[in-house]
Biopython code that builds the backbone (N, CA, C, O; Angstrom):
import numpy as np
from Bio.PDB.StructureBuilder import StructureBuilder

atoms = [
    (1, "THR", "N", (79.432, 37.006, 107.020)),
    (1, "THR", "CA", (79.356, 36.133, 108.208)),
    (1, "THR", "C", (79.853, 34.727, 107.879)),
    (1, "THR", "O", (80.015, 34.381, 106.709)),
    (2, "TYR", "N", (80.091, 33.934, 108.893)),
    (2, "TYR", "CA", (80.597, 32.582, 108.679)),
    (2, "TYR", "C", (79.647, 31.767, 107.791)),
    (2, "TYR", "O", (80.084, 31.002, 106.931)),
    (3, "LEU", "N", (78.358, 31.944, 108.017)),
    (3, "LEU", "CA", (77.370, 31.181, 107.243)),
    (3, "LEU", "C", (77.422, 31.553, 105.769)),
    (3, "LEU", "O", (76.992, 30.783, 104.910)),
    (4, "SER", "N", (77.949, 32.738, 105.481)),
    (4, "SER", "CA", (78.028, 33.184, 104.093)),
    (4, "SER", "C", (79.277, 32.651, 103.409)),
    (4, "SER", "O", (79.257, 32.372, 102.210)),
    (5, "VAL", "N", (80.368, 32.506, 104.163)),
    (5, "VAL", "CA", (81.626, 32.073, 103.560)),
    (5, "VAL", "C", (81.816, 30.560, 103.623)),
    (5, "VAL", "O", (82.584, 30.005, 102.837)),
    (6, "ALA", "N", (81.137, 29.892, 104.535)),
    (6, "ALA", "CA", (81.297, 28.446, 104.682)),
    (6, "ALA", "C", (81.058, 27.697, 103.365)),
    (6, "ALA", "O", (81.914, 26.902, 102.977)),
    (7, "PRO", "N", (79.943, 27.906, 102.659)),
    (7, "PRO", "CA", (79.692, 27.199, 101.400)),
    (7, "PRO", "C", (80.700, 27.574, 100.325)),
    (7, "PRO", "O", (81.020, 26.753, 99.465)),
    (8, "VAL", "N", (81.200, 28.800, 100.363)),
    (8, "VAL", "CA", (82.177, 29.248, 99.371)),
    (8, "VAL", "C", (83.505, 28.548, 99.593)),
    (8, "VAL", "O", (84.130, 28.076, 98.642)),
    (9, "LEU", "N", (83.939, 28.478, 100.845)),
    (9, "LEU", "CA", (85.205, 27.812, 101.160)),
    (9, "LEU", "C", (85.109, 26.324, 100.858)),
    (9, "LEU", "O", (86.076, 25.709, 100.411)),
    (10, "SER", "N", (83.933, 25.751, 101.107)),
    (10, "SER", "CA", (83.738, 24.328, 100.831)),
    (10, "SER", "C", (83.877, 24.055, 99.343)),
    (10, "SER", "O", (84.406, 23.019, 98.941)),
    (11, "THR", "N", (83.399, 24.988, 98.529)),
    (11, "THR", "CA", (83.501, 24.838, 97.079)),
    (11, "THR", "C", (84.952, 24.914, 96.644)),
    (11, "THR", "O", (85.371, 24.186, 95.744)),
    (12, "LEU", "N", (85.726, 25.792, 97.277)),
    (12, "LEU", "CA", (87.144, 25.937, 96.916)),
    (12, "LEU", "C", (87.928, 24.704, 97.309)),
    (12, "LEU", "O", (88.822, 24.271, 96.582)),
    (13, "TRP", "N", (87.592, 24.129, 98.475)),
    (13, "TRP", "CA", (88.330, 22.978, 98.974)),
    (13, "TRP", "C", (87.963, 21.696, 98.231)),
    (13, "TRP", "O", (88.839, 20.960, 97.778)),
    (14, "PHE", "N", (86.658, 21.436, 98.112)),
    (14, "PHE", "CA", (86.205, 20.171, 97.540)),
    (14, "PHE", "C", (85.937, 20.270, 96.043)),
    (14, "PHE", "O", (85.830, 19.251, 95.360)),
    (15, "GLY", "N", (85.829, 21.496, 95.531)),
    (15, "GLY", "CA", (85.522, 21.683, 94.127)),
    (15, "GLY", "C", (86.780, 21.899, 93.288)),
    (15, "GLY", "O", (86.734, 21.856, 92.059)),
    (16, "ALA", "N", (87.925, 22.137, 93.981)),
    (16, "ALA", "CA", (89.158, 22.414, 93.266)),
    (16, "ALA", "C", (89.663, 21.140, 92.562)),
    (16, "ALA", "O", (90.701, 21.170, 91.900)),
]
sb = StructureBuilder()
sb.init_structure("model")
sb.init_model(0)
sb.init_chain("A")
sb.init_seg("    ")
for serial, (resi, resn, name, xyz) in enumerate(atoms, 1):
    if name == "N":
        sb.init_residue(resn, " ", resi, " ")
    sb.init_atom(name, np.array(xyz, "f"), 0.0, 1.0, " ", f" {name:<3s}", serial, name[0])
structure = sb.get_structure()
C-alpha cells in the first residue's frame, strides 16, 4: 500500500 512504500521512497530520495 502507499503507506508502506512512502517511507521507503522517501529514504531513496532523501537518503541517496
